[in-house]
ROSE-4610 file (N, C-alpha, C; in Angstrom, 1 decimal, always signed):
// ROSE-4610
residu = [M/M/M/Y/Y/Y/S/S/S/Y/Y/Y/N/N/N/Y/Y/Y/R/R/R/L/L/L/R/R/R/D/D/D/R/R/R/Y/Y/Y/N/N/N/C/C/C/P/P/P/V/V/V/V/V/V/S/S/S/L/L/L/A/A/A/I/I/I/L/L/L/G/G/G/D/D/D/D/D/D/R/R/R/P/P/P/N/N/N/W/W/W/R/R/R/P/P/P/S/S/S/R/R/R/F/F/F/Y/Y/Y/D/D/D/E/E/E/L/L/L/W/W/W/G/G/G/C/C/C/A/A/A/T/T/T/H/H/H/F/F/F/E/E/E/F/F/F/P/P/P/I/I/I/V/V/V/K/K/K/L/L/L/S/S/S/D/D/D/Y/Y/Y/Q/Q/Q/S/S/S/Q/Q/Q/W/W/W/T/T/T/E/E/E/L/L/L/E/E/E/A/A/A/I/I/I/Q/Q/Q/N/N/N/P/P/P/F/F/F/A/A/A/V/V/V/V/V/V/A/A/A/M/M/M/A/A/A/H/H/H/L/L/L/K/K/K/T/T/T/K/K/K/E/E/E/T/T/T/H/H/H/N/N/N/Q/Q/Q/P/P/P/L/L/L/E/E/E/R/R/R/K/K/K/R/R/R/W/W/W/R/R/R/Y/Y/Y/D/D/D/L/L/L/T/T/T/T/T/T/M/M/M/L/L/L/Y/Y/Y/D/D/D/R/R/R/G/G/G/Y/Y/Y/S/S/S/E/E/E/Q/Q/Q/D/D/D/I/I/I/L/L/L/E/E/E/L/L/L/H/H/H/N/N/N/F/F/F/L/L/L/D/D/D/W/W/W/L/L/L/M/M/M/N/N/N/L/L/L/P/P/P/E/E/E/E/E/E/L/L/L/E/E/E/R/R/R/Q/Q/Q/L/L/L/Q/Q/Q/A/A/A/E/E/E/L/L/L/E/E/E/T/T/T/F/F/F/E/E/E/E/E/E/A/A/A/R/R/R/R/R/R/M/M/M/K/K/K/Y/Y/Y/V/V/V/S/S/S/S/S/S/L/L/L/E/E/E/R/R/R/R/R/R/A/A/A/K/K/K/L/L/L/E/E/E/E/E/E/K/K/K/Q/Q/Q/A/A/A/I/I/I/A/A/A/L/L/L/N/N/N/M/M/M/L/L/L/R/R/R/R/R/R/N/N/N/L/L/L/D/D/D/M/M/M/E/E/E/L/L/L/I/I/I/A/A/A/E/E/E/V/V/V/T/T/T/G/G/G/L/L/L/T/T/T/I/I/I/A/A/A/E/E/E/I/I/I/Q/Q/Q/I/I/I/L/L/L/Q/Q/Q/S/S/S/Q/Q/Q/Q/Q/Q/Q/Q/Q/Q/Q/Q/D/D/D]
num = [1/1/1/2/2/2/3/3/3/4/4/4/5/5/5/6/6/6/7/7/7/8/8/8/9/9/9/10/10/10/11/11/11/12/12/12/13/13/13/14/14/14/15/15/15/16/16/16/17/17/17/18/18/18/19/19/19/20/20/20/21/21/21/22/22/22/23/23/23/24/24/24/25/25/25/26/26/26/27/27/27/28/28/28/29/29/29/30/30/30/31/31/31/32/32/32/33/33/33/34/34/34/35/35/35/36/36/36/37/37/37/38/38/38/39/39/39/40/40/40/41/41/41/42/42/42/43/43/43/44/44/44/45/45/45/46/46/46/47/47/47/48/48/48/49/49/49/50/50/50/51/51/51/52/52/52/53/53/53/54/54/54/55/55/55/56/56/56/57/57/57/58/58/58/59/59/59/60/60/60/61/61/61/62/62/62/63/63/63/64/64/64/65/65/65/66/66/66/67/67/67/68/68/68/69/69/69/70/70/70/71/71/71/72/72/72/73/73/73/74/74/74/75/75/75/76/76/76/77/77/77/78/78/78/79/79/79/80/80/80/81/81/81/82/82/82/83/83/83/84/84/84/85/85/85/86/86/86/87/87/87/88/88/88/89/89/89/90/90/90/91/91/91/92/92/92/93/93/93/94/94/94/95/95/95/96/96/96/97/97/97/98/98/98/99/99/99/100/100/100/101/101/101/102/102/102/103/103/103/104/104/104/105/105/105/106/106/106/107/107/107/108/108/108/109/109/109/110/110/110/111/111/111/112/112/112/113/113/113/114/114/114/115/115/115/116/116/116/117/117/117/118/118/118/119/119/119/120/120/120/121/121/121/122/122/122/123/123/123/124/124/124/125/125/125/126/126/126/127/127/127/128/128/128/129/129/129/130/130/130/131/131/131/132/132/132/133/133/133/134/134/134/135/135/135/136/136/136/137/137/137/138/138/138/139/139/139/140/140/140/141/141/141/142/142/142/143/143/143/144/144/144/145/145/145/146/146/146/147/147/147/148/148/148/149/149/149/150/150/150/151/151/151/152/152/152/153/153/153/154/154/154/155/155/155/156/156/156/157/157/157/158/158/158/159/159/159/160/160/160/161/161/161/162/162/162/163/163/163/164/164/164/165/165/165/166/166/166/167/167/167/168/168/168/169/169/169/170/170/170/171/171/171/172/172/172/173/173/173/174/174/174/175/175/175/176/176/176/177/177/177/178/178/178/179/179/179/180/180/180/181/181/181/182/182/182/183/183/183/184/184/184/185/185/185/186/186/186/187/187/187/188/188/188/189/189/189/190/190/190/191/191/191/192/192/192/193/193/193/194/194/194/195/195/195/196/196/196/197/197/197]
x = [+40.6/+41.3/+42.7/+42.8/+44.1/+45.0/+44.5/+45.3/+45.9/+45.0/+45.5/+46.6/+46.4/+47.4/+48.7/+48.7/+50.0/+50.7/+49.9/+50.5/+51.2/+50.5/+51.1/+52.4/+52.3/+53.5/+54.6/+54.3/+55.3/+56.0/+55.1/+55.6/+56.5/+56.0/+56.6/+57.5/+57.5/+58.4/+58.2/+57.0/+56.7/+55.4/+55.2/+53.9/+52.7/+51.6/+50.4/+49.2/+48.4/+47.1/+46.0/+45.1/+43.9/+42.7/+41.8/+40.6/+39.4/+38.4/+37.2/+36.2/+35.7/+34.6/+33.4/+32.4/+31.3/+30.1/+29.6/+28.5/+27.2/+27.1/+25.9/+24.8/+23.7/+22.5/+22.2/+23.1/+22.9/+23.6/+22.8/+23.3/+24.2/+23.9/+24.7/+25.9/+26.0/+27.2/+28.4/+29.3/+30.5/+31.8/+32.2/+33.4/+34.6/+35.4/+36.6/+37.8/+37.7/+38.8/+38.8/+40.0/+40.1/+40.9/+40.3/+41.0/+41.1/+42.2/+42.4/+43.3/+43.0/+43.8/+43.8/+45.0/+45.1/+46.3/+46.0/+47.0/+47.9/+47.3/+48.0/+48.7/+48.6/+49.1/+48.0/+48.0/+46.9/+47.3/+46.4/+46.5/+45.4/+45.7/+44.6/+44.9/+44.0/+44.2/+42.9/+43.2/+42.1/+42.3/+41.2/+41.2/+40.0/+40.3/+39.1/+38.2/+36.9/+35.9/+35.2/+34.7/+33.8/+32.5/+31.4/+30.1/+29.5/+29.3/+28.8/+27.4/+26.6/+25.2/+25.2/+26.3/+26.4/+26.4/+26.7/+26.8/+25.5/+24.5/+23.2/+22.7/+22.9/+22.4/+23.4/+24.5/+25.5/+25.7/+24.6/+24.6/+25.2/+24.7/+25.2/+26.7/+27.2/+28.7/+29.4/+28.8/+29.5/+29.5/+28.5/+28.4/+29.5/+29.9/+30.9/+32.3/+32.5/+33.9/+34.4/+35.7/+36.3/+37.0/+37.2/+37.8/+36.9/+37.5/+36.7/+36.0/+36.4/+35.7/+34.3/+34.1/+32.7/+31.8/+32.3/+31.5/+31.2/+32.2/+32.0/+30.9/+31.0/+30.0/+28.6/+28.5/+27.2/+26.6/+27.5/+27.0/+26.5/+27.3/+26.8/+25.5/+25.3/+24.0/+22.9/+23.1/+22.0/+21.7/+22.7/+22.5/+21.6/+21.9/+21.0/+19.6/+19.5/+18.2/+17.4/+18.0/+17.2/+17.1/+17.2/+17.0/+15.6/+15.5/+14.2/+13.5/+14.3/+13.8/+14.7/+14.7/+15.6/+15.6/+14.4/+14.4/+15.1/+14.8/+15.4/+16.9/+17.3/+18.8/+19.5/+18.8/+19.3/+19.5/+18.5/+18.6/+19.8/+20.0/+21.1/+22.4/+22.5/+23.8/+24.2/+23.2/+23.5/+24.0/+23.3/+23.6/+25.1/+25.4/+26.7/+27.8/+27.5/+28.5/+28.8/+27.8/+28.0/+28.7/+28.4/+29.1/+30.6/+31.1/+32.5/+33.2/+32.6/+33.1/+33.2/+32.2/+32.1/+33.2/+33.7/+34.6/+36.0/+36.3/+37.6/+38.6/+38.0/+38.9/+39.7/+40.8/+41.5/+40.7/+41.1/+40.3/+40.4/+41.6/+41.8/+40.9/+40.8/+39.9/+38.5/+38.1/+36.7/+36.4/+37.3/+37.1/+37.0/+37.9/+37.8/+36.6/+36.2/+35.0/+33.7/+33.8/+32.7/+32.5/+33.6/+33.6/+33.1/+33.5/+33.0/+31.4/+30.9/+29.5/+28.8/+29.4/+28.8/+28.7/+29.7/+29.7/+28.7/+28.7/+27.9/+26.4/+26.1/+24.7/+24.2/+24.3/+23.9/+22.4/+22.1/+20.8/+20.3/+19.0/+18.5/+19.1/+19.2/+19.8/+19.3/+18.0/+17.3/+17.7/+17.6/+17.9/+19.4/+20.2/+21.7/+21.9/+21.2/+21.4/+20.9/+19.8/+19.3/+20.3/+20.8/+21.8/+23.0/+23.6/+24.8/+24.5/+23.3/+23.0/+22.9/+22.3/+22.2/+23.6/+24.5/+25.9/+26.7/+26.5/+27.1/+26.7/+25.4/+24.9/+25.5/+25.6/+26.2/+27.6/+28.4/+29.8/+30.0/+29.2/+29.3/+29.0/+28.0/+27.6/+28.8/+29.4/+30.5/+31.7/+32.0/+33.1/+32.8/+31.5/+31.2/+31.3/+30.9/+31.1/+32.6/+33.4/+34.8/+35.4/+35.0/+35.4/+35.0/+33.7/+33.1/+33.9/+34.3/+35.1/+36.4/+37.0/+38.3/+38.2/+37.1/+36.8/+36.6/+35.9/+35.6/+37.0/+37.8/+39.1/+40.0/+39.9/+40.7/+40.2/+38.9/+38.3/+38.7/+38.7/+39.1/+40.6/+41.4/+42.8/+43.1/+42.3/+42.4/+42.0/+40.9/+40.5/+41.5/+42.1/+43.1/+44.4/+44.7/+45.9/+45.6/+44.4/+44.1/+44.1/+43.6/+43.5/+45.0/+45.9/+47.3/+47.9/+47.7/+48.2/+47.7/+46.4/+45.9/+46.4/+46.6/+47.2/+48.6/+49.4/+50.8/+50.8/+49.7/+49.6/+48.9/+48.7/+48.1/+46.7/+45.9/+44.6/+43.7/+42.6/+41.6/+41.0/+40.8/+40.2/+38.8/+38.1/+36.7/+36.6/+37.6/+37.7/+38.1/+39.0/+39.5/+38.3/+37.5/+36.4/+35.4/+35.1/+34.2/+34.6/+35.9/+36.4/+36.5/+36.9/+37.2/+36.0/+35.1/+34.0/+34.4/+35.7/+36.1/+35.6/+35.5/+35.1/+36.3/+36.0/+37.1/+38.0/+37.3/+38.1/+39.0/+38.5/+39.4/+40.6/+40.3/+41.4/+42.4/+41.9/+42.8/+43.7/+43.2/+44.0/+45.1/+44.7/+45.7/+46.8/+46.4/+47.3/+48.3/+47.8/+48.7/+49.6/+49.1/+50.0/+51.1/+50.7/+51.6/+52.7/+52.4/+53.3/+54.3/+53.8/+54.7/+55.7/+55.3/+56.2/+57.3]
y = [+11.8/+10.5/+10.7/+11.2/+11.4/+12.3/+13.4/+14.3/+13.6/+12.9/+12.1/+11.2/+10.5/+9.5/+10.1/+11.2/+11.7/+12.5/+13.0/+13.7/+12.7/+11.5/+10.5/+9.9/+9.7/+9.2/+10.2/+11.4/+12.5/+12.6/+12.6/+12.7/+11.5/+10.3/+9.1/+8.4/+8.9/+8.3/+6.8/+6.4/+4.9/+4.8/+3.6/+3.3/+3.4/+3.9/+4.1/+3.5/+2.7/+2.2/+3.0/+3.4/+4.2/+3.3/+3.3/+2.5/+3.4/+3.5/+4.3/+3.5/+3.8/+3.1/+4.0/+3.6/+4.5/+4.1/+5.0/+4.8/+5.4/+5.9/+6.6/+5.6/+6.2/+5.4/+5.2/+5.8/+5.7/+4.5/+3.5/+2.2/+2.2/+3.2/+3.2/+4.2/+4.9/+5.9/+5.1/+4.9/+4.1/+4.7/+5.9/+6.5/+5.7/+5.4/+4.5/+5.1/+6.3/+6.9/+8.4/+9.0/+10.4/+10.7/+11.6/+11.9/+13.5/+13.9/+15.4/+15.6/+16.5/+16.7/+18.2/+18.7/+20.1/+20.2/+20.7/+21.0/+19.8/+18.7/+17.4/+16.7/+17.3/+16.6/+16.0/+14.7/+14.0/+13.2/+13.2/+12.3/+11.4/+10.1/+9.1/+8.3/+8.2/+7.5/+6.7/+5.3/+4.4/+3.8/+3.6/+3.0/+2.1/+1.1/+0.2/+0.8/+0.3/+0.9/-0.3/+0.1/-0.8/-0.1/-0.6/+0.0/-0.7/+0.0/-0.7/-1.3/-0.6/-1.0/-2.4/-2.8/-4.1/-5.2/-4.9/-6.0/-6.2/-5.5/-5.7/-7.1/-7.6/-9.0/-10.1/-9.6/-10.6/-10.5/-10.3/-10.1/-11.3/-12.5/-13.8/-13.9/-13.6/-13.6/-12.6/-11.4/-10.4/-10.9/-11.5/-12.0/-13.1/-13.8/-14.9/-14.4/-13.2/-12.7/-12.1/-12.5/-12.0/-10.6/-10.2/-8.9/-7.7/-6.8/-5.7/-4.9/-4.9/-4.1/-4.6/-5.9/-6.5/-5.8/-5.5/-4.8/-3.4/-2.8/-1.4/-1.4/-2.4/-2.4/-2.7/-3.6/-3.9/-2.7/-2.0/-0.8/+0.3/+0.4/+1.4/+1.0/-0.2/-0.7/-0.5/-0.9/-0.7/+0.7/+1.6/+3.0/+3.6/+3.2/+3.6/+3.1/+1.8/+1.1/+1.6/+2.1/+2.5/+4.0/+4.7/+6.1/+6.5/+7.3/+7.7/+6.5/+5.5/+4.4/+4.2/+5.1/+5.0/+3.7/+3.2/+1.9/+0.8/+0.7/-0.4/-0.1/+1.1/+1.4/+1.0/+1.3/+0.9/-0.6/-1.3/-2.8/-3.3/-2.7/-3.1/-2.7/-1.5/-1.1/-2.0/-2.4/-3.4/-4.7/-5.2/-6.5/-6.4/-5.3/-5.2/-5.0/-4.3/-4.1/-5.4/-6.2/-7.4/-8.4/-8.3/-9.2/-9.0/-7.8/-7.6/-8.5/-8.8/-9.7/-11.1/-11.5/-12.9/-13.2/-12.2/-12.4/-12.5/-12.4/-12.5/-11.4/-10.2/-9.1/-8.7/-8.0/-7.5/-6.4/-6.1/-5.1/-3.8/-3.5/-2.2/-2.1/-3.2/-3.2/-3.1/-3.7/-3.6/-2.2/-1.5/-0.1/+0.8/+0.6/+1.5/+1.2/+0.0/-0.3/+0.2/+0.0/+0.5/+2.1/+2.8/+4.2/+4.6/+3.8/+4.0/+3.8/+2.7/+2.5/+3.6/+4.1/+5.2/+6.4/+6.7/+7.9/+7.7/+6.5/+6.3/+6.1/+5.3/+5.0/+5.8/+7.1/+7.9/+7.8/+8.0/+7.8/+9.0/+9.2/+10.2/+9.9/+11.0/+10.9/+9.8/+9.7/+8.7/+7.3/+7.0/+5.7/+5.4/+6.4/+6.2/+5.8/+6.4/+6.0/+4.5/+4.2/+2.8/+1.8/+2.2/+1.3/+1.1/+2.2/+2.1/+1.2/+1.3/+0.4/-1.0/-1.3/-2.7/-3.2/-2.4/-2.8/-3.1/-2.3/-2.5/-3.8/-4.1/-5.4/-6.6/-6.4/-7.5/-7.7/-6.6/-6.7/-7.4/-7.0/-7.6/-9.1/-9.5/-10.9/-11.6/-11.0/-11.7/-11.8/-10.8/-10.9/-12.0/-12.1/-13.1/-14.5/-14.6/-15.9/-16.3/-15.3/-15.6/-16.0/-15.3/-15.6/-17.0/-17.3/-18.6/-19.7/-19.5/-20.6/-20.7/-19.6/-19.7/-20.5/-20.2/-20.9/-22.4/-22.7/-24.1/-24.8/-24.1/-24.7/-24.9/-23.9/-24.0/-25.2/-25.3/-26.4/-27.8/-27.9/-29.1/-29.4/-28.4/-28.6/-29.0/-28.5/-28.8/-30.3/-30.7/-32.1/-33.1/-32.7/-33.5/-33.6/-32.5/-32.5/-33.5/-33.4/-34.3/-35.8/-36.0/-37.4/-37.9/-37.0/-37.5/-37.8/-37.0/-37.4/-38.7/-38.9/-40.2/-41.4/-41.2/-42.2/-42.5/-41.5/-41.7/-42.6/-42.5/-43.3/-44.7/-45.0/-46.3/-46.5/-45.5/-45.6/-46.1/-46.7/-47.3/-46.2/-46.6/-45.6/-45.2/-46.1/-45.8/-44.8/-45.0/-44.0/-42.6/-42.6/-41.4/-40.7/-41.5/-40.9/-40.4/-41.1/-40.6/-39.3/-39.2/-38.0/-36.8/-37.0/-35.9/-35.5/-36.5/-36.3/-36.5/-36.9/-37.3/-38.7/-39.0/-40.3/-41.2/-42.5/-43.5/-43.3/-43.0/-42.8/-41.6/-40.5/-39.3/-39.6/-40.5/-40.8/-41.7/-42.6/-43.5/-42.7/-41.7/-40.8/-40.1/-39.6/-39.0/-40.0/-41.2/-42.2/-42.5/-42.6/-42.9/-41.7/-40.5/-39.3/-39.3/-39.7/-39.7/-40.8/-41.9/-42.9/-42.5/-41.7/-41.2/-40.2/-39.4/-38.4/-39.0]
z = [-27.9/-27.7/-28.3/-29.5/-30.2/-29.3/-28.8/-28.0/-26.8/-26.0/-24.9/-25.3/-26.4/-26.8/-27.1/-27.9/-28.3/-27.1/-26.2/-25.0/-24.1/-23.9/-23.1/-23.7/-25.0/-25.8/-25.7/-25.8/-25.8/-24.4/-23.4/-22.0/-21.5/-21.8/-21.3/-22.3/-23.5/-24.6/-24.7/-24.8/-24.9/-25.7/-26.3/-27.0/-26.0/-26.5/-25.7/-26.4/-25.6/-26.2/-25.7/-26.5/-26.1/-26.3/-25.3/-25.4/-24.9/-25.8/-25.4/-24.8/-23.6/-22.9/-23.0/-23.7/-24.0/-23.1/-22.4/-21.4/-21.8/-23.1/-23.5/-23.9/-24.2/-24.6/-26.1/-26.9/-28.3/-28.9/-29.2/-29.7/-30.9/-31.8/-33.0/-33.0/-31.9/-31.8/-31.4/-32.3/-32.0/-32.6/-32.1/-32.7/-32.4/-33.5/-33.2/-34.0/-34.5/-35.2/-35.2/-35.4/-35.5/-36.8/-37.6/-38.9/-39.0/-39.4/-39.6/-40.8/-41.6/-42.8/-43.1/-43.5/-43.8/-44.8/-46.0/-47.0/-47.4/-47.4/-47.8/-46.6/-45.5/-44.3/-43.5/-43.2/-42.6/-41.4/-40.5/-39.3/-39.2/-39.1/-39.0/-37.7/-36.8/-35.5/-35.3/-35.1/-34.8/-33.4/-32.7/-31.4/-31.1/-30.3/-29.9/-29.0/-29.0/-28.1/-27.4/-26.2/-25.5/-25.2/-25.6/-25.5/-24.3/-23.1/-22.0/-22.2/-23.0/-23.2/-23.9/-24.6/-25.2/-24.2/-23.0/-21.9/-21.2/-21.6/-21.0/-21.1/-22.3/-22.6/-22.1/-21.5/-21.0/-19.5/-18.8/-17.4/-16.6/-17.0/-16.4/-16.5/-17.7/-17.9/-17.0/-16.9/-16.1/-14.6/-14.2/-12.8/-12.5/-13.6/-13.4/-13.6/-14.1/-14.4/-13.1/-12.8/-11.6/-11.7/-13.0/-13.2/-12.7/-11.9/-11.3/-12.3/-13.6/-14.6/-14.8/-14.5/-14.7/-13.7/-12.5/-11.4/-11.9/-12.5/-13.0/-14.1/-15.0/-16.1/-15.5/-14.6/-14.0/-13.2/-12.5/-11.8/-12.8/-13.9/-14.9/-15.5/-15.8/-16.4/-15.5/-14.2/-13.2/-12.8/-12.9/-12.7/-13.8/-15.0/-16.1/-16.0/-15.7/-15.6/-14.4/-13.4/-12.2/-12.1/-13.2/-13.2/-12.7/-11.7/-11.1/-10.4/-10.0/-9.2/-8.0/-7.0/-5.9/-5.1/-4.9/-4.1/-4.8/-6.1/-6.9/-7.0/-7.1/-7.2/-5.9/-4.8/-3.5/-3.4/-3.8/-3.8/-4.7/-5.8/-6.7/-6.1/-5.5/-4.9/-3.8/-3.0/-1.9/-2.5/-3.5/-4.2/-4.8/-5.5/-6.1/-5.0/-4.0/-2.9/-2.2/-1.9/-1.2/-2.1/-3.4/-4.3/-4.3/-4.0/-3.9/-2.9/-1.8/-0.8/-1.3/-2.0/-2.5/-3.6/-4.3/-5.4/-4.9/-3.6/-3.1/-3.4/-3.6/-3.9/-2.6/-2.8/-1.6/-0.9/+0.3/+1.1/+0.4/-0.2/-0.9/-2.1/-2.9/-4.1/-3.7/-2.6/-2.2/-1.8/-1.1/-0.7/-1.9/-2.9/-4.0/-4.9/-5.0/-5.8/-5.0/-3.7/-2.9/-3.1/-3.1/-3.3/-4.7/-5.7/-7.0/-7.1/-6.5/-6.4/-5.7/-4.6/-3.8/-4.7/-5.5/-6.4/-7.5/-8.2/-9.4/-9.1/-8.1/-7.8/-6.6/-6.7/-5.6/-5.3/-4.0/-3.5/-2.7/-2.5/-1.6/-0.2/+0.6/+1.9/+2.8/+2.9/+3.8/+3.3/+2.0/+1.5/+1.6/+1.5/+1.8/+3.2/+4.1/+5.6/+5.8/+5.1/+5.3/+4.7/+3.5/+2.8/+3.7/+4.2/+5.1/+6.3/+6.9/+8.0/+7.6/+6.5/+6.0/+5.7/+5.1/+4.8/+6.0/+7.1/+8.4/+9.0/+8.9/+9.4/+8.6/+7.3/+6.4/+6.8/+7.0/+7.3/+8.7/+9.6/+11.0/+10.9/+10.2/+10.1/+9.4/+8.4/+7.7/+8.6/+9.4/+10.4/+11.4/+11.9/+12.8/+12.2/+11.0/+10.3/+10.2/+9.9/+9.8/+11.1/+12.2/+13.6/+13.9/+13.6/+14.0/+13.3/+12.0/+11.3/+12.0/+12.4/+13.1/+14.4/+15.1/+16.4/+16.2/+15.1/+14.8/+14.5/+13.8/+13.4/+14.7/+15.6/+16.8/+17.7/+17.7/+18.5/+18.0/+16.6/+16.0/+16.3/+16.2/+16.4/+17.9/+18.8/+20.2/+20.4/+19.8/+19.9/+19.3/+18.2/+17.6/+18.4/+19.1/+20.0/+21.2/+21.7/+22.8/+22.4/+21.2/+20.6/+20.4/+19.9/+19.7/+21.0/+22.0/+23.4/+23.9/+23.7/+24.1/+23.3/+22.0/+21.2/+21.6/+22.0/+22.5/+23.7/+24.5/+25.7/+25.5/+24.2/+23.7/+24.3/+24.4/+24.9/+23.8/+24.2/+23.3/+22.4/+21.1/+20.2/+20.5/+21.0/+21.4/+22.5/+23.5/+24.6/+24.1/+23.1/+22.5/+21.8/+21.1/+20.3/+21.3/+22.4/+23.4/+24.1/+24.4/+25.1/+24.1/+22.9/+22.0/+21.1/+20.8/+19.9/+18.5/+18.2/+16.9/+16.5/+15.2/+14.8/+14.8/+14.8/+14.8/+13.5/+12.4/+11.1/+11.3/+11.9/+12.1/+13.0/+14.0/+14.9/+14.2/+13.3/+12.6/+11.7/+11.1/+10.2/+11.0/+12.2/+13.1/+13.5/+13.7/+14.1/+13.0/+11.8/+10.6/+10.4/+10.6/+10.4/+11.5/+12.7/+13.8/+13.6/+13.0/+12.7/+11.6/+10.7/+9.6/+10.1/+11.2/+11.7/+12.6]
């Protein structure tokens, strides 16, 4: 840790913060300093640590955090937990991968985190094929949902445009509602917006 710190400081000529992320299974192993001394010359270097196993009891909090590191921590914990349990690991990898979409990450972040999960939570070849097929189905359904919401929005805008044209011709609201499928309240809102414009 000390070597990386001083090499970065030397190369870039700026302050450097070192953080150790510990993914081991030893709960009491928590190195947080480096000390070296020879002939009265001493080097003392301290650094903060994050022990991933400490987050096992904080799963609910990890699920709520938007920071991508939360996904990394959850993936690490589930990789350890599902050692020699490939079906359970596949289930967790699917859950964590689909969670990426719900968190609103950018397409690039999703791709990078997906690649990380792929590397960390490796599966036997047949389960990997099954997982990829399931993820393709999920992504297709998600795309369809997005397209459907765009279509619904377009239809609503079309109905509103028709209603506005009918309002400009001073047609009866009940007739407008019958033709467009909009409610009287929705038409009244359109009318008030039209009057403001």
